[in-house]
KOLPA-508606 format. One record per residue: z, x, y of N, C-alpha, C, O in turn; residue in three letters. Coordinates in steps of 0.2 Angstrom, whole numbers, plus 5000, padded with zeros to 4 digits. Last residue first. Layout:
BEGIN
ZXYZXYZXYZXYALA/...
***
This chain:
BEGIN
507351194924506751224920506351184920505751204917UNK/508651054924508351124926507851154921507951144915UNK/508950924933508550944926508351014928507951034932UNK/509350844942509750884938509650914932509950934927UNK/508250794948508550814952509050894947509050954948UNK/507050754937507550744939507850804941507750854938UNK/505250734941505750764939506550764941506650774947UNK/504350654951504650634946505050664941505350624937UNK/504050764962504450704963504850654957505350624957UNK/503150824953503750864956504350804958504850804955UNK/502250754950502650774944503350814948503850814946UNK/501650714963502050674958502450694955502950674956UNK/501250844966501750804970502050764967502650764967UNK/500050854957500750904955501350874960501850884958UNK/499350754961499750734954500250794953500750794950UNK/498850804973499150734974499750724967500350704967UNK/498050904969498750934972499150864972499750864971UNK/497250844964497550884957498250904962498850904959UNK/496450794973496650754968497350784965497850754965UNK/495950924978496450884983496650834979497150804981UNK/495050934969495550994969496050964973496650974972UNK/493950854972494550824965495050884965495550874961UNK/493350894980493650834983494250824976494850794976UNK/492350984973492951004978493550974980494050994983UNK/491550904963492150934962492650964967493150984965UNK/491250734972491150814970491750834969492250814970UNK/491850584965491750614970491550684969491650704963UNK/490950494951491350534952491250574959490750594960UNK/489850344955489950414953490550444955490750414960UNK/490150174949489950234955490050294953490550304948UNK/490250064940489650104940489550154946488950174947UNK/491450014940491049974945490450014945490049994949UNK/492150114933492050034930491550014934491149984931UNK/492250214943491950214937491650154933491050144930UNK/493050144952492450164955491850174949491250154949UNK/494350144944493950074947493250094949492850054947UNK/494650274944494450234937494050164940493550144938UNK/494650314958494250334953494050314948493450314946UNK/495850244959495350224963494550254959494050224957UNK/496750304950496750244949495950214953495550174950UNK/496850434960496650444952496350364951495750354951UNK/497250384971496650404972496550414966495950384964UNK/498650334968498050304969497550314969497250284966UNK/499650414963499350404959498650364960498250364956UNK/500550434974500050474973499450474969499050514969UNK/501450324973500650314978500350374977499750384980UNK/502450354964501850354963501250314967500750294964UNK/503550394973502950454971502450414967501950444967UNK/504250284977503750314981503450354978502850364980UNK/505050304965504650234966504050244970503450224969UNK/505750424966505250394959504750354962504150374961UNK/506450374978505950454977505450424972504850404973UNK/507250274974506650264978506150324979505550314982UNK/507650284954507750314962507150284966506650274963UNK/507450124946507250224947507650224954507750174958UNK/507750004943507750044937507650124939507750174936UNK/507449914951508049924950508249954944508649934940UNK/506149954955506549974961507349974957507750024958UNK/505449894946505549954946506049984950506450034948UNK/505449744949505749774943505849854942506249874939UNK/504849774962505449744963505949774956506549804956UNK/503749814958504049854962504749824963505149864964UNK/503249694950503249754947503649794950503849834947UNK/503249584960503749584954503849664951504449684951UNK/502249634968503049614971503349624966503849664966UNK/501049634962501449714963502149684966502549724965UNK/500949494960501249544954501449604956501849634953UNK/500849444973501349424968501349464964501949474962UNK/499849554979500349544982501049514976501549534975UNK/498949594970499249664977499749614980500149644984UNK/498649474962498749544960499149604966499649634965UNK/498549364971498749364964499049434963499649444964UNK/497749424983498349364983498749374976499349384977UNK/496749494979497349514985497849494984498349524984UNK/496049424971496449464967497049504972497549524971UNK/495649334981496049294974496449354971496949344968UNK/494849414991495249374992496049334985496649324986UNK/493749444977494349504981494949474987495549504987UNK/493249324977493749364970494149404974494749404975UNK/492849294990493249254987493749274980494349264979UNK/491849394988492449384994492949354992493449384991UNK/490949374978491449424978491949434982492449454981UNK/490349254982491049254977491349304977491949294976UNK/490049245001489849284994490449274988491049294990UNK/490549095009490649175008490249175002490149124999UNK/490148965016489549025013489549075011489149125011UNK/491248925018490848895012490248935009489948945004UNK/491648995029492048995024491848975017492148995012UNK/491149055042490849005039490949005032490549025028UNK/492049105057491949125048491549065045491849015047UNK/492549075067491749075067491649105060491149115058UNK/493949055065493448995066492749025067492348975067UNK/494349185065494449145058493949075061493549055056UNK/493749245078493649265071493749215065493349195060UNK/494849145085494049155085493649175079493349135075UNK/496049205081495949125081495249125081494949105076UNK/496849315079496249315074495749235077495249225074UNK/497949285086497649345088496849335086496349335090UNK/498449165080498249165086497949225088497649215093UNK/498349195066498249125067498049135075497449115077UNK/499149305064498449305063498149245066497549245068UNK/500449265068500149295072499549325070499349375074UNK/500549175056500549145062500249195067499749175070UNK/500549265046499949215046500049205052499449215055UNK/501749355048501149395050500549325050500049335053UNK/502749255047502649265053501949305054501649295059UNK/502449225034502449175037502349195043501949155046UNK/502849355028502049325027501949275032501449285035UNK/504249375032503649405033502949385034502649395039UNK/504649275023504749265031504349315034504049295039UNK/504349325011504049255012504049265021503549255024UNK/505149445011504349435011504049375014503649375019UNK/506349375010506349425015505549425017505349405022UNK/506349304998506349255004506049315011505749295016UNK/506249424989505749374989505649324997505149325001UNK/507449494992506649504993506149474994505649484998UNK/508649395001508349434997507549454997507149435001UNK/509549465014509249415013508849445006508849505005UNK/510349555022510649535014510149475013510549425011UNK/509649585033510249555033510549535030511149515031UNK/508249695038508749655033509249645034509649695036UNK/508049805046508149735050508449685045508749635046UNK/508049925039508449905046508549845048508949835052UNK/507349885029507949905028508249905034508749865034UNK/506149885036506249825032506949835031507349785032UNK/505950005043506149955047506349895042506649845045UNK/505450085032506050085034506450035039507050025038UNK/504050015031504450015026505450035028505849995026UNK/503350015043503649955039504049965035504549935035UNK/502850125045503650115049503650055047504150025050UNK/501950145037502450185035503150165039503750175037UNK/501150065043501450025035502050095033502450085028UNK/500750125053501050055054501450035046501949995045UNK/500150225047500750225052501050175053501650185054UNK/498850155042499450185037500250195042500750175039UNK/498250125054498450075051499050095044499550065042UNK/497850245055498250215060498550165057499150155057UNK/496950275045497550315046498050275050498650265048UNK/495850195047496250175042496950225043497450195041UNK/495250265057495550185059496050185053496650175054UNK/494950375052495350375055495750315058496250315061UNK/494150345041494550365039495150355044495750345042UNK/493150285049493450245044494150255042494550215041UNK/492750405055492850355058493250295055493650265059UNK/493150555047492550495048493050445052493650445052UNK/493250715056493550665052493150595053492950575058UNK/493350865057492850835056493050775053492950785047UNK/494150965062494450915061493850855061493950795064UNK/493551095058493351075065493550985066493250955070UNK/494251125046494451175054494051145059494151165065UNK/493751035038494251035040494551075046494951055050UNK/492151065039492551005041493250995044493450955048UNK/492451185033492051185040492351125043492551125048UNK/492851145018493351175024493051185032493451205036UNK/492651005012492251045016492851085022493151055026UNK/493450895006493250965002492851015005492651065002UNK/493350765013492850795007492750855005492150875002UNK/494450755021493850805024493350825020492950875021UNK/495150695012494950675018494350695022493950665025UNK/495650785003495050735002494750705007494150695007UNK/496450875010495650905008495350835005494650835004UNK/497450775014496850795020496250835016495750835018UNK/497950775000497450715003497250735012496850695015UNK/498350904999497850874995497550814998496950814999UNK/499450905010498750935011498250915005497650915006UNK/500250815006499950795010499250845012498750835016UNK/500750854993500350794993499850784999499350754999UNK/501450964999500850964994500550924993499950924993UNK/502150885006501950955009501150945004500650915006UNK/502950834996502650785003502150845004501550825003UNK/503650934989503050884986502850844990502250824988UNK/504550985000503851014996503350984993502750984995UNK/505550865000504950885006504450945003503850925004UNK/505850874988505350804990504950814996504450794998UNK/506450974987506150984983505650924986505050944986UNK/507650964998506950994999506351024995505951064996UNK/507750775002507950844998507250905000506650895001UNK/507850715018507350725013507550805008507550855010UNK/508850575025508750645022508550655017508650635011UNK/508850455037508950475029508650545029508150565032UNK/509050385048509450465047509450475040509950505037UNK/508350285051509050265047509350345045509850345041UNK/507450315061507650245062508350255059508950245062UNK/507150465059507150435066507550385065508150405066UNK/507050445044507550495046507550475053508150465054UNK/505850355041506750345039507250395043507850385043UNK/504650435047505150385050505950345048506350315051UNK/504750535038504750555045505150485049505650475053UNK/504550445027505150505027505350525033505850545035UNK/503350395031504050355029504550385031504850365036UNK/502450505031502650475036503050435036503350425041UNK/502550535016502750595022502950565028503450575030UNK/502050405010502550445009503050485015503550475018UNK/500550405017501250355019501850375017502350375021UNK/499550485013500150515016500650465018501150495021UNK/499050415003499550465000499950495006500450525006UNK/498150345011498550295007499150365007499750365010UNK/496950445011497450425017497950395017498250385022UNK/496650434999496950485000497150475006497750515007UNK/496150314999496550304993496950384998497450375000UNK/494950325007495350285010496150295006496650295009UNK/494250404999494550445004495050415008495550445012UNK/493850304988494350384987494650414992495150444990UNK/493150234997493750204993494150254992494750254994UNK/492450295012492450285004493150265001493650285003UNK/492250205027492650265022492550245014492550185012UNK/491650105032491350155033491750195029491350235026UNK/492349975029491949975031491350045031490750035029UNK/493850015028493350015023492850015025492550065023UNK/494249985042494250065040493650075034493150105035UNK/494549865042493949885046493749955045493149965046UNK/495449845030494749825030494249845036493649845035UNK/496449925038496249945031495549905030495049945028UNK/496649845050496349915050496149935043495749975042UNK/497149725043496749725046496349785048495749785047UNK/498349795036497849765033497249755036496749785033UNK/499249855047499049875043498449855039498049905039UNK/499349715054499149785059498849835052498249855053UNK/500249665046499549645047499149685049498649705047UNK/501349745046500949725039500349715042499949755040UNK/501949735060501549785057501249785050500849825049UNK/501949585059501349625064501249685062500649705063UNK/503049555053502249545050501849565054501249555052UNK/504149645057503849665050502849645049502449675047UNK/504049565069503949625069503649655064503149695064UNK/504249445064503849435067503549525067503049545066UNK/505649455059504949445053504349455056503849475053UNK/506449455068506349525063505649535060505249575060UNK/506349355076505849395080505749455073505249485072UNK/507449265069506549255066506149315070505649335068UNK/508749255068508349305072507849305069507749355065UNK/508949145055509449195059508749255063508349275059UNK/508449115042508149105048508449135055508049135060UNK/509349095033508849165033508449165039508049205041UNK/510048995034510449055037510049115038510149165042UNK/509448905027509448915034509548975038509348985044UNK/508848975012509148955016509148965023508849005026UNK/507949004997507748975004508348955007508548905004UNK/508149024985508449074989508249064996508449105000UNK/507848994970508548964975508749004980509349014981UNK/506849044965507649084965508049054969508549084971UNK/506048964968506148954961506648984959506948974954UNK/505848994980505948924979506348924973506848894972UNK/505349114981505949104984506149044982506849044981UNK/504149064975504549114971505049114974505449094970UNK/503349004985503448974979503949004974504148974969UNK/503149074994503849034996503949014990504449004988UNK/502349174988503049204988503449144991504049154990UNK/501149084989501449114982502249114984502649064982UNK/501049035002501149004998501449024990501848994986UNK/500749175006501249155010501549085005502149085004UNK/499549225002500049254999500849215000501349214996UNK/498749125008498849115000499449144998499849124995UNK/498949185021499149115020499349105012499949085010UNK/498549315019499249305020499549245018500049235015UNK/497149295013497649335010498249325013498749315009UNK/496649255026496749215021497149225015497349185012UNK/496749355035497149285037497149235030497649195029UNK/496149445030496749475030497049395030497449385026UNK/494849385034495049405027495749425026496049415020UNK/494849395048494849325044495049345037495449305034UNK/495049525050495449475054495649425049496249405046UNK/493849575047494549585044495049545046495549555043UNK/492549455044492849505048493649525044493849495039UNK/491549495029491949465030492349475035492749525033UNK/490649585024490449525023490749475026490449425027UNK/491049725023490549705028490349645028489849635032UNK/492049745013492149745021491649715026491849695032UNK/491849715001491749655005491849665013491749625018UNK/491949854995491349814991491049744999490549735000UNK/493049884998492449915001491949885002491549875006UNK/493849804992493749794999493349835002493249835008UNK/493749844978493549774982493449774989492949754991UNK/494349984981493749974977493449894980492949894983UNK/495649944986495249984989494449984987494049984991UNK/496249864977496149834982495549864987495149834990UNK/496649954965495849904965495749874971495149844972UNK/497750024968497050044970496549994970496049994974UNK/498649914965498549924972497849974973497449954977UNK/498649924952498349864957498349864963498049824966UNK/499150054948498350024947498149964950497549954951UNK/500350054954499950084958499150074954498650084957UNK/501049954945500849924952500349984955499949954959UNK/500750014932500349964934500449934941500049894943UNK/501550114935500950144933500550074934499950074936UNK/503050064938502550084942501850094941501450074945UNK/503049984924502849944929502649974935502349944939UNK/503250114918502750084916502650044921502050044923UNK/504450144924503950194926503250164922502750184924UNK/505250044919505250044926504550104927504150094931UNK/505450094907505050004908504950004915504449974917UNK/506050224905505350204904505050134905504450134905UNK/507350164910506950204915506150184914505750154917UNK/507750074900507650044906507150094909506650064911UNK/507750174890507350124888507250094896506650094898UNK/507850334898508150284894507650214893507050214897UNK/507050494892507150424897507550384893507650384887UNK/506450574885506950604890507450544893507950554895UNK/505350524881505250604883505750584890505550584896UNK/506250384878505550404879505450464884505350454890UNK/507350374865507350394873506450414873506150444869UNK/507650224855507550294856507350304863507050264867UNK/
***
């Protein structure tokens, strides 16, 4: 029996993306809690090394680790560098940015990815998608500026949000670069290569910060966050994203990033924190409208 006019496969794809967006949202709330307890490069290095082990195991189980995948290793370092920059700046930004405003910055990524996709791959965005991206971008900006028109007109953006925005530019560039640089490798082994390269880069660039970290004295919540980022934000979300991508168009998969601020609010309520002020909630409504626009089938009228 169809679910809201969807085939069973499509319905399962949407459920997978609901789970994916909820798991991604958790990294904002947990990241805010521990951001000032460990250096951003150190926690990113720990996450990358552990995630490398997980994804290496996945690639091995899929029998997808082959010598031919080592061709042009510079590709992995470009992608690993972009992903490393994103996570380091995310944790740096979360030192001062609120989880909800950071999640709103995150929703700007589809718009930036669409721009990079056109520049690098000449991917064309449909009018409906462009409208949805514009609505979501406006809603995200409203949240980032705290629902304050004076702050918006004065471009009074927080330091943490600005730092994280730079990281999101790197992540938005990462998405089309994966397609541009992939030479037929499977998703698991390609992600594994990227994580290996990112771990090496972090080991070199962040060596002093990693060595200076007293790993044995870290608070339990820091280790919980590292474990969550490794198991849920990397491994589980990878499988959910891969599962959904095989069943849904890429635009619909991308659309679920607009649910992140809403999920973050639920995480914050779970941690006992208050809801953001009502003016900010209006911006979140705009992102939900954009989600609905992107999920609607292009061939469905009315």
